[in-house]
TIPA-310619 format. One line per field, with one value per residue (C-alpha): residue in three letters; x, y, z. Coordinates in Angstrom, 2 decimals. Example, Ala and Ser with C-alpha at 12.3 -4.5 7.8 and 13.67 -1.06 7.14 Angstrom:
// residues 2
code: [ALA_SER]
X: [12.30_13.67]
Y: [-4.50_-1.06]
Z: [7.80_7.14]
***
This chain:
// residues 455
code: [MET_ALA_ALA_SER_ALA_LEU_LEU_VAL_ALA_GLN_MET_ILE_ASN_ALA_THR_LEU_LEU_ILE_MET_GLY_ILE_ARG_ASN_ARG_ALA_ALA_SER_GLU_ALA_ALA_ALA_MET_VAL_VAL_SER_ARG_VAL_ALA_ASN_GLN_ILE_GLU_ARG_MET_GLU_VAL_GLU_GLY_ASN_PRO_THR_GLY_GLN_GLY_ASP_LEU_TRP_SER_LEU_PHE_GLY_SER_PRO_MET_LYS_GLY_GLY_HIS_ARG_LYS_ARG_PRO_PRO_PRO_VAL_ALA_ILE_ALA_LEU_HIS_ASP_LYS_PRO_VAL_SER_ILE_ASP_ARG_SER_GLU_THR_GLN_ASP_GLU_LEU_THR_GLU_ARG_ALA_GLN_GLU_PHE_LEU_SER_GLN_GLY_ASP_ILE_VAL_LEU_THR_ASP_VAL_ASN_ILE_SER_THR_VAL_SER_VAL_HIS_LEU_LEU_PRO_ALA_GLN_LEU_ARG_GLU_PRO_PRO_LEU_ARG_ARG_TRP_GLN_THR_GLY_ARG_PHE_ARG_SER_ARG_ASP_HIS_GLN_LYS_PRO_LYS_THR_ALA_ILE_LEU_LEU_SER_ALA_ARG_LEU_PRO_ASP_GLY_THR_TRP_ILE_ASN_ALA_ALA_GLY_LEU_VAL_ARG_PRO_PHE_GLU_ASN_ALA_SER_VAL_ILE_ALA_LEU_LEU_LEU_GLN_THR_LEU_THR_LEU_PHE_VAL_ALA_VAL_MET_ILE_PRO_LEU_ALA_LEU_VAL_ALA_ARG_ARG_ILE_ALA_ASN_PRO_LEU_ASN_GLN_LEU_THR_VAL_SER_VAL_GLN_ARG_PHE_GLY_LEU_SER_ASP_GLY_MET_SER_PRO_LEU_PRO_ALA_ALA_GLY_PRO_ASP_ASP_VAL_ARG_HIS_LEU_ILE_GLU_ALA_PHE_ASN_ALA_MET_GLN_SER_ARG_VAL_SER_THR_LEU_LEU_GLY_GLU_LYS_ASP_VAL_MET_LEU_GLY_ALA_ILE_GLY_HIS_ASP_LEU_LYS_THR_PRO_LEU_ALA_ALA_LEU_ARG_VAL_ARG_ILE_GLU_SER_ILE_GLU_ASP_GLU_PRO_GLU_ARG_GLU_ASN_MET_ALA_SER_ILE_ILE_ASP_GLU_MET_VAL_THR_ILE_LEU_ASP_ASP_ILE_LEU_THR_LEU_ALA_ARG_LEU_GLY_LYS_SER_GLY_GLU_ALA_ALA_GLN_TYR_VAL_ASP_VAL_GLY_ALA_LEU_VAL_GLU_SER_ILE_ALA_GLN_GLU_PHE_SER_PRO_VAL_GLU_TYR_ARG_VAL_PRO_ASP_GLN_ARG_ILE_ILE_ALA_THR_ILE_ARG_PRO_VAL_LEU_VAL_ARG_ARG_ALA_LEU_ARG_ASN_LEU_ILE_GLY_ASN_ALA_ILE_ILE_TYR_GLY_LYS_LYS_ALA_ARG_ILE_GLU_ILE_LEU_GLU_LYS_ALA_GLY_LEU_ILE_GLU_ILE_ILE_ILE_SER_ASP_HIS_GLY_SER_GLY_ILE_GLU_PRO_SER_LEU_ILE_GLU_ALA_MET_PHE_GLU_PRO_PHE_THR_ARG_ALA_GLU_ARG_SER_ARG_SER_ARG_SER_THR_GLY_GLY_SER_GLY_LEU_GLY_LEU_THR_ILE_SER_ARG_ALA_ILE_ALA_ARG_ALA_HIS_GLY_GLY_ASP_VAL_LYS_LEU_THR_ASN_LEU_ALA_GLU_GLY_GLY_LEU_LYS_ALA_ILE_PHE_SER_VAL_LYS_ILE]
X: [88.45_85.12_86.94_90.06_87.77_85.77_88.71_90.83_87.43_87.09_90.59_90.05_86.63_88.61_91.25_88.77_86.90_90.13_91.02_87.41_87.49_90.95_89.83_86.74_88.54_90.92_88.24_86.37_89.77_89.95_86.48_87.54_90.38_88.88_85.85_87.84_90.10_86.88_85.69_88.91_89.24_85.82_86.84_89.82_87.83_85.54_88.08_90.95_93.56_96.70_99.97_103.20_102.95_102.30_99.74_96.49_94.45_96.66_95.39_91.60_90.92_88.79_91.14_90.54_92.59_96.35_95.08_94.93_92.32_90.79_91.24_93.57_92.31_91.22_92.96_95.95_96.05_99.20_100.35_103.73_105.03_105.47_103.89_104.69_106.69_107.24_109.10_107.09_103.75_101.30_98.91_95.44_93.80_90.34_90.42_92.04_89.23_86.27_88.29_88.47_84.99_83.64_85.90_84.65_81.00_81.52_83.18_86.47_89.24_92.34_94.60_97.36_94.73_96.74_95.65_98.07_98.47_101.53_102.89_102.47_105.84_106.99_104.81_106.28_105.63_103.63_100.98_101.47_101.20_98.13_95.98_97.77_96.97_93.47_93.33_95.19_92.91_89.73_87.53_90.31_92.08_92.59_95.94_94.46_93.62_96.12_97.72_97.07_99.78_98.46_97.60_96.10_97.93_96.22_98.28_96.93_97.32_95.86_94.90_97.87_100.22_100.73_100.48_98.03_98.82_96.62_96.84_94.50_94.69_93.14_91.51_93.29_92.20_91.21_91.41_87.50_87.36_90.12_88.23_84.72_86.45_87.42_83.60_82.43_84.74_84.09_80.20_80.24_82.11_79.74_76.89_78.36_80.49_78.41_75.38_77.68_79.55_75.99_75.10_78.44_78.17_74.87_76.08_79.67_78.28_76.24_78.73_81.20_79.06_78.13_82.04_82.88_79.95_81.28_84.90_83.47_81.10_81.77_84.59_81.78_78.72_75.12_75.65_72.82_71.05_72.57_69.70_68.77_70.07_70.93_69.81_67.73_70.58_72.34_69.36_68.31_72.26_72.16_68.85_70.00_73.03_71.15_69.23_71.99_73.66_70.60_70.42_74.16_73.89_70.95_72.80_75.81_73.71_72.06_75.72_76.95_73.87_74.76_78.49_77.46_75.51_77.90_80.69_78.53_77.37_80.97_82.29_80.06_80.98_84.62_84.22_82.62_85.26_87.94_86.47_85.72_89.62_90.60_89.24_91.82_94.74_97.46_98.86_100.91_97.41_95.55_97.85_97.81_94.07_93.86_96.31_94.30_91.23_92.91_94.12_90.44_89.15_92.13_91.32_87.57_88.28_90.32_87.87_84.89_87.26_88.05_84.29_83.24_86.06_83.40_80.76_83.31_81.27_84.81_84.35_87.27_89.42_92.18_95.11_98.80_100.13_103.70_102.59_100.35_103.20_105.75_102.91_102.79_106.49_106.99_104.78_107.28_111.29_113.59_112.13_114.18_111.98_112.87_110.29_109.42_110.67_107.26_103.84_101.55_98.09_95.51_91.79_91.94_90.28_93.12_91.96_91.93_95.03_96.63_95.53_97.34_100.37_100.58_100.44_102.83_105.40_104.77_105.43_108.62_109.90_108.83_110.42_113.01_114.17_114.44_111.72_112.85_110.14_109.82_107.03_107.12_104.32_104.43_101.30_98.41_99.17_101.20_103.25_104.37_107.51_108.31_111.82_113.30_116.37_115.02_115.04_112.21_109.66_109.94_108.76_106.17_104.60_104.23_100.61_99.87_100.67_97.64_95.32_93.26_94.90_98.12_101.34_104.94_106.07_104.09_103.92_100.54_101.93_100.81_104.47_105.79_103.34_99.72_96.41_97.29_94.91_97.29_98.35_94.86_93.18_96.11_95.50_91.78_92.19_94.59_92.25_89.00_91.57_92.18_95.76_97.19_99.87_102.68_105.34_108.97_112.36_115.21_118.36_120.55_118.19_114.91_111.30_109.83_105.93_104.67_101.35_99.62_96.78_95.23_95.70]
Y: [107.97_109.86_110.78_112.04_114.26_115.33_116.15_118.16_119.87_120.60_122.16_124.31_125.84_126.32_128.03_130.15_130.70_131.48_133.89_135.50_135.62_137.60_140.14_140.49_141.42_143.77_145.59_145.91_147.36_149.65_150.82_152.01_153.67_155.48_156.51_157.57_159.72_161.34_161.91_163.80_165.86_167.03_167.72_169.86_171.99_172.95_173.07_174.59_172.96_172.58_173.36_171.24_167.54_164.84_162.64_163.69_162.15_163.73_167.01_166.28_163.33_163.49_164.31_162.95_162.78_164.04_165.21_161.37_159.37_156.86_154.07_153.82_154.43_151.32_153.80_156.00_158.85_161.18_164.29_164.14_166.15_163.05_159.84_156.71_154.33_150.95_148.44_145.54_147.02_145.71_148.27_147.46_149.29_147.94_149.40_152.79_153.44_152.61_155.15_157.83_157.12_157.54_160.67_162.39_161.56_163.30_166.46_165.52_167.08_164.40_163.67_160.96_158.58_155.10_152.24_149.17_146.33_145.88_143.74_145.29_145.18_147.31_150.24_153.27_153.03_156.13_154.25_150.68_151.25_152.92_150.29_147.35_148.79_148.97_145.38_144.17_145.97_145.54_142.30_140.22_139.87_136.37_135.13_132.22_134.70_135.46_138.85_141.01_140.47_142.42_146.32_148.62_151.75_155.04_157.82_160.80_164.51_167.32_170.78_172.65_169.86_168.00_164.01_162.38_158.51_156.30_152.51_150.21_146.49_143.74_141.01_137.73_134.46_132.84_128.89_128.80_129.41_126.63_124.38_125.20_124.30_120.90_120.39_121.15_118.78_116.34_116.79_117.02_113.54_112.00_113.34_112.61_109.54_107.38_107.17_107.19_104.55_102.34_103.21_102.13_98.54_98.02_98.42_96.66_93.41_92.33_93.77_91.49_88.46_89.09_89.45_85.85_84.05_85.81_84.52_81.06_80.46_77.83_76.47_74.63_72.79_73.72_77.56_78.93_82.04_85.15_86.94_90.26_92.84_96.54_99.47_99.02_99.16_96.63_94.42_94.44_93.78_90.68_89.69_89.86_87.94_85.06_85.06_84.75_82.13_79.99_80.41_79.27_76.36_75.21_75.89_73.96_71.02_70.81_71.04_68.21_65.87_66.61_65.77_62.70_61.54_62.47_60.51_57.31_57.64_57.88_55.21_52.63_52.62_53.01_49.80_47.83_48.65_47.77_44.20_43.97_44.58_41.73_39.39_41.08_38.75_41.25_41.99_45.24_46.76_45.56_47.16_50.30_50.29_49.89_52.34_54.90_53.75_54.36_57.57_58.82_57.29_59.12_62.56_62.10_61.71_64.94_66.94_65.42_65.93_69.81_70.19_68.69_70.22_73.05_70.34_67.89_65.29_64.76_66.16_68.01_65.98_67.18_65.67_65.57_66.95_65.67_62.32_62.89_64.10_61.44_58.58_60.37_60.80_57.20_56.29_58.32_57.59_59.29_61.73_63.61_64.40_66.55_65.69_68.80_68.95_69.17_67.49_70.41_69.81_71.35_70.87_69.39_66.98_64.58_62.87_65.86_67.29_63.90_64.25_67.74_66.69_63.60_65.83_68.15_65.84_63.82_66.73_67.44_63.72_63.60_67.22_67.51_63.78_64.14_65.79_67.52_68.16_70.12_71.58_75.62_77.08_80.85_83.74_81.12_78.93_75.69_75.50_72.33_73.16_70.72_71.66_69.99_70.02_70.48_73.35_75.55_77.38_80.60_83.09_84.44_81.30_80.22_81.56_79.95_76.51_76.80_77.01_73.73_71.48_73.68_71.69_72.55_69.79_70.49_66.87_65.52_62.19_60.55_59.18_62.55_64.38_64.62_65.60_69.16_69.63_68.74_71.67_73.37_70.61_71.47_75.14_74.82_72.04_74.49_77.73_75.74_74.98_78.72_78.56_78.70_77.20_79.20_78.47_80.08_79.41_78.37_80.64_77.36_75.92_74.21_74.85_75.35_74.73_76.05_74.26_76.38_75.61_77.46_76.18]
Z: [95.95_97.45_100.79_99.35_96.71_99.73_101.74_99.13_98.66_102.30_102.64_99.75_101.31_104.88_102.99_101.40_104.55_106.63_103.80_103.85_107.86_107.67_104.94_107.14_109.84_107.79_106.63_110.14_111.45_108.19_108.98_112.60_111.68_108.85_111.10_114.10_111.62_109.90_113.78_114.82_111.84_112.44_115.76_114.49_112.03_115.55_117.72_115.60_113.78_116.44_114.97_115.39_115.68_118.11_119.46_118.19_121.19_123.59_122.28_121.27_123.58_126.88_129.44_133.16_136.11_135.52_131.86_130.37_128.92_131.57_128.71_125.80_122.30_120.13_117.34_117.88_115.55_115.56_113.13_111.43_108.75_106.60_106.04_108.08_105.84_106.55_103.99_104.73_104.44_102.25_100.62_100.41_97.37_97.34_101.27_100.11_97.65_99.87_102.61_99.96_99.10_102.45_103.58_100.40_101.30_104.45_102.74_104.72_102.50_102.48_100.05_99.20_101.18_101.43_103.69_104.16_106.39_108.37_111.42_114.45_116.20_112.98_113.87_115.74_119.01_119.24_117.20_118.47_122.25_122.91_120.93_122.36_125.89_124.74_123.75_127.18_129.16_127.13_127.18_125.86_129.13_129.24_128.59_126.04_123.63_120.95_120.67_117.10_114.92_111.91_112.32_109.79_109.11_107.45_106.26_104.50_104.04_105.45_103.51_105.42_104.27_107.42_107.35_109.90_110.47_112.37_113.31_114.34_115.26_113.28_115.07_115.39_113.82_116.84_117.68_118.05_114.18_113.81_115.79_114.11_110.51_111.79_113.30_110.14_108.51_110.81_110.17_106.50_106.62_108.82_106.96_103.29_103.62_105.63_103.55_100.27_102.03_102.54_99.05_97.47_99.52_98.05_94.56_95.29_96.80_94.12_91.51_93.31_93.07_89.68_88.81_90.56_88.43_85.03_86.21_87.08_84.04_82.15_84.65_86.81_86.36_87.60_88.41_90.09_89.24_91.10_93.11_91.94_94.29_94.45_92.78_89.68_87.15_89.04_89.00_85.83_84.82_86.94_85.47_82.20_83.28_84.60_81.37_79.29_81.36_81.06_77.26_77.00_79.28_77.34_73.91_75.58_76.67_73.15_71.61_74.24_73.16_69.47_69.83_71.49_68.84_66.16_67.76_68.43_64.84_63.60_66.09_65.31_61.49_62.06_64.82_62.00_59.36_61.80_62.27_58.46_57.69_59.63_56.89_54.23_53.79_52.86_56.11_55.22_53.53_56.70_59.01_57.06_57.22_61.04_61.56_59.28_61.38_64.93_63.76_62.94_66.47_68.26_66.31_66.89_70.66_71.05_69.22_71.58_74.45_73.34_72.92_76.15_78.47_79.58_80.80_82.37_84.40_86.73_89.95_91.55_94.13_96.60_94.59_95.57_92.44_93.07_93.14_90.17_88.24_89.21_87.99_84.99_84.52_84.38_81.70_79.39_78.46_78.93_81.56_84.00_87.25_90.24_93.22_95.34_98.74_100.23_99.60_97.15_97.18_94.67_94.07_90.47_88.21_88.04_84.38_82.93_84.13_83.24_79.83_79.49_81.08_78.58_75.53_77.41_78.12_74.98_72.72_74.64_73.98_70.41_69.50_72.15_72.85_76.26_78.96_82.33_84.74_88.16_90.07_91.45_93.84_93.72_93.35_94.22_91.36_90.77_88.15_86.29_84.09_81.20_79.39_76.53_74.28_70.85_68.12_70.22_67.98_66.33_68.56_66.10_65.88_69.80_70.24_66.79_68.24_70.30_67.72_67.07_63.94_64.29_64.33_64.67_62.15_58.89_57.87_58.56_59.49_62.65_62.85_63.42_65.33_66.76_65.34_66.47_69.32_72.20_73.15_72.57_75.13_77.39_77.11_77.76_80.72_82.70_82.19_83.51_86.77_86.74_85.24_81.61_79.46_78.10_75.79_76.37_74.13_76.36_75.90_75.74_73.05_73.42_74.59_77.93_78.58_82.05_82.88_85.84_87.78_90.57_93.94]
***
């Protein structure tokens, strides 16, 4: 981005420089033409005003052998009864104003002064050839030098009504100037982009490490503090993140201790109640009470599992996901499972993943009568797709199904559904593995749950 902006700025700067060089060359040529015309008019006043038309240099030049000048003039000046008119010329108002001011300061009487730029090949031969011969025989004899393509044309009327027309060549834009601009651009890139790249790298590396740590925060245990590096602002940000991570880890640890104590304190009396109800002689009542206690224990286990997902003590392992899913599918019926064509290996916590998949497959069988399972690998993820043939879920309620204690079946009976934590736990497990759980209604009827983990 910075390199592109710098390149655009340099292109604009180069364009302005080229325009400035060309304008300066035109100004220099115009100044030479005006001064030569002024000199010739002063000579005309001294030597007498010639009559008729023709080449003014042949009339007032310095004659050499054969009545000709030794070198052609840099500016061709001719007298005509009307100004030289060229359709494709471009009037230069600013240069014209400067010429009029210069001539008036020298008490040179000229009217209808006009300066324009025109292509050299459009000039009359009388005004074109002398400057070109001067250019070719002068110091620019090398063929490598570009021939001038633009000329300055001055037209003005003398007091007697005769028109004086003069032309001079505009110095061409040499290749050396282009090379100089390229070298300037290269120097600017080297002088600016290298320090900028070093500064950006000094900032980007610590920020990349911070981004990775933020993404992994809560997904793995024992994260060490990041080393504070980079500029002051980035270093202070990393130090603040380390302090926040330490505080959050301390709070999570205290929460786990508290949940463990609550679980122990609740399970102990529940176990005692389970033993005491065995002495009840009414068998239907005894079984009903036992079922309620088992339900309370299950809900308590689900709550503790959900609360402790971020601090799971299970180590990640390389696991054949196909074999894992196949072993889980064998626990349920009816289940249709398609074995993948090749082994799919991922680093996961198999006990947690088993629990998540059991929840999803169990839901498919309870609400859809039959589960169909397939495994796909795409975009760095492993997707385990569990479909059923049930009635699906109202689209507006799909996301609400992941909220704790939310059930598609509105009764609170354990015989028709779970505690309402199954989907919540499954999504938390998937996200702890860098994936997610998504629910989609099938067009032919039923629901599709996609459980994904990062490879």
